[in-house]
N, C-alpha and C positions, 0 to 999 in steps of 0.2 A: 757500294750498296745503293739500291734504288728500288722503286716500286715494282719493277719487272721481276725482281727476285722474290718478292714477298708471297708466301704461300700460307694458307690456313688449313689445318688438318682437324676435322671434327673427331672427337673421341667420345663414344657412347659408353658411359660408366654403369649403366643399368636402367631398370624400368621401375616407375612408381605408379600406383593406382591413384587416380584422382577423379573427382566428380565433374562432369561436363557443365553442370549448372551452378555449382558453388565455387568452382575454381577456374575452369577454362573459359567459360563464356558467361557474362552477366546476362541473366534471363535466359540462360541455356536450359537444356533438358535436365533439370535437377533429378538426382537419383540414378542417372545413367553413368556407370563407371567407365573410365577410359584409361588405358595404360599409356603413359607418356615416358619417353626416354629422358635421360639426364646427360646432356652433353657438356663437355668443356672443350677447349681448343688449344692446339699447339700452333703457334705462329712463328714461322721462320722468315726473318726479313733479309737474310744473307749476312747480317751483322749481329743481330740479337736472336736468341732463342727464348721464346716467351710462352707462358701459359695464360689463357684467360679463363679464370675459375679452375677448380680442381675436382669438381664432381662428387660422386657418391662414395660412401664407405662400403663395408660388406653388407650382405643381405640381412643377416641376423640383427645387426645394430640398427639398420634403417627401419626394419619392420618393428622392432621392439619399441623404439622411441618416437617414430614418426609415421610413415605411411607403409602400407603393404608393398614390399619390394621383391623384385625378381631380377637376378643378374643376367640370366639367359646367356651365359657364356661371356658376358662383358667383363673386362678386366678393370681394376682400379687404375687411375691415371698413370701412376709411375710405372706399373707393369706394362700397360699398353704402350707407352712411349718406348720402353726398352725392347719389348718383344715384337711389336708390330712396326715401329718406325725407326728402330735402331738408334734411339736417342737416350743416353744415360741421364738419369735425374740430375746428376751433378752438372750437366751441361746447361740446364735452364738457368738463365741469369735474371729473370724477372717473372713474377706472377701478378697479373692485373685482375683484380676482383671487381665484378659488376656490383656485388653486394655480398653480405656475409651470412646469409642463411645457410643452414646446416648442409644442404645438398649441393652447395657450391664451393665448399672450403675443405673437404676431407683430404687427408694425407698431405697437407701443405708442408709439413715438416720433413717430408721425404726429399725435398729439394733444397739441399744444404747451402747452395751458393746463390739462391734466388733472393732478390729484393721482393718484399711484399708490398704491393701498391693497392690502396683501397680508398673508397670515398670516406671523407671525414665523418659524415653523418652516420655511416654504417659502423665505423670503428666505435664511435660513441655509444651507439645503440647496442652493439655486441657486448660491450663491457658493462653496460648498465641498461639492460633491456626493460621495456615496459613489461609488467608481469604477464600480460596476455601473450608475450612473445618469448617467455623463458625457454620454451621447448624449441622454438624456431631457431634461436641462437645457441641452443644447447648450453643454457646457463648452468653454472656450477651449483646453483641453489637446488637443482633437481638431481644432484649427485651424478651429473654427466660432465666429463671433462671436454670442453670444446677443443676442436682441432687446433685453434690458434692460441691456446694457453701458452704464455711465455714468449710469444712471437712479437716482433716489433714491426709495426706497419709504417709506411710512408703515406701520409694523409693527403688526399687530393680534395681541395675545397672548391676550386673553380674549373670550368672547362679548360683543358689544356692538352698539349701534346706531351704525353708522359714519356714516350720513347719515339725515335724518328718514325713517322708514318702511323703512329698509334695515338689516337685522341680519345680522351674520356669526356663525355658530356652528360649533363643532368637528365635523368629520367626517373624521378621519384614517383611514388604512388604505390607500387607493389611493396616497397619498403621505404623507410624515411630518407635514406641517402643514396638510393640506387642510381647507378650511372651506366649508360651505354658505352660501347667501345667501337670506334670507327677505325677500320684498318684500310689504309689507302693501298690499292692494288692496281695492276695494269688494266683491269677492266672496270675500274671505278671504286666507289666507297662501299665496302662491305661492313655492315653494322652487326656486331655481336650484341644481341638485344638483352641478354640475361633473362630476367622474368618480367620485363616491362610489357612484353607480350609472351604468350605461351606457344602460339603457333601462327603460321602465316594468315590463317583465316581471321585472326583478330584484327588485321589491318583492313579487311573488307567490310562492306555494310551489313547491317541487320535490317532486312527489308521490312519486317513486321513493325519495327519501332522507328524506322527511318533514321537510324544512326549511321553516320558515315563510317564509323569503325565499330565492329562488334568486340568491344573491349573485354578483357578478362574480368573475373569477379573477385579475385584475390588481391585486395588493396588495403593499405592503411589509410589512403586518401584518394577518393575517387576523382576529385577535381584535378589533382596533380597527375593521377594515373592517365586520365583521358588526354591531358596536355602532352604527356610523355609519348603516348602512341602517335599523336600527330607529329611530334618531334622526330620520331624514327621515320615516319612516312616522308618527311621533308628531306632527310639526310641520306637515305639508303638507296644504293643501286641494287643491292641484294641484302637480304636479312637472314641472319642465322639466329633463330630463337632457340634457347637452350633446351626446350622441351618439345621440339617438333621433328618427327621422323622424316617426313618428305623433304623439308627444307635442307636437312643435314645429310641426307642419303643420296642426293642426286650425283654426288661425286665423292671420292675419297680425299680430294684436295680442291681448294678454292683459291682463286678463280680457276675456271676451266673453259676450254673451248666450247661454245654453245650455251654457256650459262645464261639463263633468262634474266634480262636486265629489267628492273622495275621502272614504272612511270611514277616519278615522285609527285606527291601532292596533286593528284589529278582530280579536278572537279567533276562530280557526277551529278547530273540534274536531280534535284529532290533530296540530296544528302549533303548537308552543309557542314563545313568545318566550323569549329568554335573559336579557335585561337588564331593568332596573327599569321602573317605571311611567312615566307621563307627566311631563314637566318641570313645575316649579312653576307653578301657575296655569293649567294646561292639562288637568287631570283631567276636567273636564266635556266636553271635546272628544273623548274616546275613544268609539269606536263600540260599540254593544252586540254581543255575540257572535252569530255565525251559528248557526242551528240545524243539526242533523246533516243534514237534507234540503237546506238552503241550501248547506251546505259541499260536499256531494256534487255538487250541480249546478254550483257554482262551479269546483270542481277539474276536473270533466269539461269545462268550457268553456275551460280554459287551453290556449294554444298551446304545444306542445313546441318548444324551440329549434331542433331539427332541421328543423322544418316552417316556420320563420320565413321570410317573404318576403325575397329578396335585392334590396335597393334598388339 
């Protein structure tokens, strides 16, 4: 087993309607609705068969309790694995959860031989949620049975390699215990971002506010949330956000020949980072700063959220 064998297969489990200004972008175009996909991921390392998150339930349940949902022909994760990838649910030996919000945990009991690995802070919140988040975690107090009822989790408290080539690191903000998942591949580190960002555009600047990143608006803690976006920027050669169609649909499998490699933590004149430098051992992976001309051209090329395509 080695990184050359590791492949990631995005699985779209359906579409949810969200607001571009109250969810996807802080100070974005509030009131404009945006259909965003809900991806989870099958990771085959050659030795282990892993899921990162398990995605959506059926359309009726999602719409009734949460957001307007359209499946658009998307299958639930266990059916997709078997019908599209030829992988039986019993072959999955571990599920790694970025967090335990309702749209990332459905159907987990379909995987009878899997270990359930999740951030400690998320496990604690899921079983005793702040009342504001009863619905987000499908708390039983609302007469909804959460998908993880009766399940036993392995709690991850610190950054660590949970399986060979699979590292979890802290990205709180969207939720209290949220963690990103780095998958080491032949073309570099692919970060499965969960909901620390919703789309690739969250990593790029907001020119009108001079923000280095146009961070999402859906946070329990905006300070930690901004830090987490910077952390992803430092670590990722490619990012797979769970709610971004373009980032996940460039290929059916990652990495792939011609995959665009990001420039990590690249300084842009006029757009400052807030938190510290690269993590230990990664300083040499930081990109050189853009020139003023390069920065002007880059900023001019960015899509304003109000002009984003509605999928």
